[in-house]
C-alpha positions in Angstrom: -8.5 -26.0 -5.1 -5.8 -23.8 -6.3 -4.9 -20.5 -3.8 -7.5 -17.5 -4.7 -6.4 -14.9 -6.6 -6.3 -11.4 -4.9 -6.2 -7.3 -5.9 -2.6 -7.9 -3.4 -1.1 -10.2 -6.3 -2.2 -8.9 -9.5 -0.6 -5.5 -8.2 2.6 -7.1 -6.9 2.4 -8.7 -10.5 1.7 -5.7 -12.2 4.5 -4.0 -10.6 7.1 -6.5 -11.4 5.8 -7.3 -15.3 5.0 -4.2 -16.1 6.4 -1.4 -13.5 3.5 -0.1 -12.4 4.2 1.8 -9.5 2.7 0.3 -5.8 2.1 3.7 -4.7 -0.4 4.6 -7.5 -3.5 6.2 -6.4 -6.9 4.0 -6.6 -4.6 1.0 -8.3 -7.0 -1.4 -7.7 -10.1 0.6 -9.3 -8.2 2.9 -12.0 -8.3 1.8 -15.7 -5.4 -0.3 -17.2 -5.4 3.0 -19.4 -5.4 5.0 -16.6 -2.6 2.4 -15.3 -0.1 2.6 -18.2 -0.6 -0.8 -19.1 -1.2 -1.2 -22.3 -2.1 -5.3 -24.1 1.3 -6.3 -24.6 1.4 -6.1 -20.2 -2.2 -7.2 -19.7 -1.3 -10.4 -21.9 2.1 -10.8 -19.8 0.4 -10.3 -16.6 -2.0 -12.7 -17.7 0.4 -15.6 -18.7 1.7 -14.8 -15.1 -1.7 -15.5 -13.1 -2.4 -18.6 -15.2 1.4 -20.0 -14.4 1.4 -18.9 -10.3 -2.0 -20.1 -10.2 -2.0 -23.3 -12.2 -5.3 -22.4 -14.6 -6.0 -21.3 -18.1 -7.3 -17.9 -18.2 -9.5 -17.0 -21.1 -7.0 -14.4 -22.8 -10.1 -12.4 -24.6 -12.3 -12.4 -21.3 -9.4 -11.0 -19.1 -8.8 -8.4 -22.2 -12.6 -7.5 -21.4 -11.6 -6.8 -18.0 -11.3 -2.9 -17.4 -8.7 -3.1 -13.8 -7.8 -5.1 -11.1 -11.1 -5.6 -8.9 -12.8 -7.1 -12.2 -9.6 -9.1 -13.2 -9.2 -11.0 -9.9 -12.8 -11.5 -9.6 -13.2 -13.2 -13.2 -9.5 -15.2 -12.3 -11.6 -16.5 -9.3 -14.3 -17.4 -11.0 -11.9 -19.1 -13.3 -10.5 -21.2 -10.1 -14.2 -22.1 -9.1 -15.4 -23.4 -12.6 -11.9 -25.4 -13.1 -12.0 -26.4 -8.9 
């Protein structure tokens, strides 16, 4: 089975790929809008997650998430289904 996705992994990718400051309050529960992450940034994040975890992510499902915690749960459910 692939490595599980964690909030720390997603937060690190948000910082590196999209420029979200690591010290953002409630970074794991703040909405994408509150973090200033738009659809292009989310698409880049999803592609990076796919590549690093070796899975296929439904972009439609991923865009349905509202924050880091929801994305982690969705990605981990994909990992379980593919594992």
